[in-house]
C-alpha positions in Angstrom: 8.2 -11.2 11.7 6.1 -11.4 8.5 7.7 -8.3 6.9 8.2 -4.6 7.1 5.4 -2.3 6.0 5.1 1.4 5.0 1.6 2.7 5.7 0.6 5.9 3.8 -2.8 7.1 5.2 -3.9 10.6 6.1 -6.8 9.5 8.4 -5.0 9.0 11.7 -7.7 6.6 13.1 -7.5 4.4 10.0 -3.6 4.5 10.1 -3.6 3.5 13.8 -6.1 0.6 13.2 -4.1 -0.7 10.3 -0.9 -0.4 12.2 -2.3 -2.2 15.3 -3.6 -5.0 13.1 -0.3 -5.4 11.2 1.7 -5.5 14.5 -0.7 -8.1 15.9 -0.2 -10.2 12.8 3.6 -10.1 13.1 4.5 -7.3 10.7 6.7 -4.3 11.5 5.4 -0.9 10.5 8.4 1.1 9.6 6.6 4.4 9.1 3.2 6.0 9.1 3.0 8.8 6.6 0.0 11.1 6.3 1.2 13.6 3.7 2.7 13.3 0.3 6.0 14.8 1.5 6.2 12.4 4.4 5.3 9.5 2.2 7.9 10.3 -0.4 10.5 10.8 2.3 9.7 7.4 3.9 9.5 5.7 0.5 13.0 7.0 -0.3 14.7 6.5 3.0 13.1 3.5 4.7 13.7 -0.2 4.2 10.5 -2.1 3.8 8.9 -5.1 2.0 5.5 -3.7 1.0 3.7 -0.4 1.1 0.0 0.3 1.6 -1.1 3.6 0.0 -4.2 5.6 0.4 -5.0 7.3 -2.9 -6.1 10.6 -1.5 -3.8 12.3 1.0 -5.7 15.4 2.2 -6.7 16.2 -1.4 -3.3 15.2 -3.0 -3.0 12.0 -4.9 -0.3 9.5 -3.7 0.6 8.6 -7.3 4.1 10.0 -7.0 4.8 7.6 -4.2 3.5 4.7 -6.3 5.9 5.9 -9.1 8.8 5.9 -6.7 7.9 2.4 -5.4 7.7 1.2 -9.0 11.2 2.6 -9.7 12.5 0.9 -6.5 10.8 -2.4 -7.3 8.9 -2.5 -4.0 5.5 -4.1 -4.0 2.6 -1.9 -3.0 -1.2 -1.7 -3.2 -3.8 1.0 -2.8 -6.3 1.0 0.1 -8.9 3.6 -0.8 -12.4 4.7 -0.4 -12.5 5.0 -4.2 -12.9 2.1 -6.7 -10.3 1.0 -9.2 -11.5 3.4 -11.8 -10.1 6.2 -9.6 -6.6 5.1 -10.5 -4.7 6.1 -13.6 -4.5 3.3 -16.2 -0.9 2.6 -15.4 -1.7 1.9 -11.7 -5.0 0.0 -12.0 -3.2 -3.3 -11.4 -2.2 -2.1 -8.0 -5.7 -1.7 -6.7 -6.0 -3.6 -3.4 -8.9 -3.0 -1.2 -11.8 -0.5 -1.0 -12.4 1.1 2.4 -14.0 0.1 4.6 -12.5 -3.4 4.5 -12.1 -6.2 6.9 -8.7 -6.6 8.4 -8.5 -10.3 7.5 -8.8 -9.1 3.9 -5.8 -6.9 4.4 -3.5 -9.8 5.3 -4.7 -11.8 2.3 -3.9 -9.0 0.0 -0.5 -8.3 1.5 0.4 -11.9 1.1 -0.8 -11.8 -2.5 1.3 -8.7 -3.3 4.4 -10.0 -1.6 4.2 -13.6 -2.7 2.8 -13.5 -6.3 2.5 -16.7 -8.3 5.5 -17.0 -10.6 7.5 -14.4 -8.6 6.2 -11.4 -10.5 4.7 -8.6 -8.5 0.9 -8.1 -9.1 0.2 -5.2 -11.4 3.6 -5.5 -13.2 1.8 -7.2 -16.1 -1.4 -5.2 -15.7 -3.3 -7.8 -13.8 -5.5 -6.9 -10.9 -4.8 -7.8 -7.3 -8.4 -9.0 -6.8 
């Protein structure tokens, strides 16, 4: 197994495609969350190695989930239809991929987030994931 992943995505087709890809690549998807409440609950209660966050969950920003992950020290990145400028300054270093993206790009970015050079999570020092 490559690791345990929390997927926060409100578009069910996108969530299922990401989940299928991750499982095929040897990851375990611990939860799929499509609302802010579900995402916060999963982020608080589940054990996982990395989280993939959509920025916009049915009109509600997922930034509280990012704040919770920061507090827990869990690596994460945003997968979004918006560019990095859509993120608050404090979260710009967590920008990962812009939708639509190729699934092989997803694996590369997950590896970058979970195995950063020097052992520091990307974004912790304000650097970009790209």
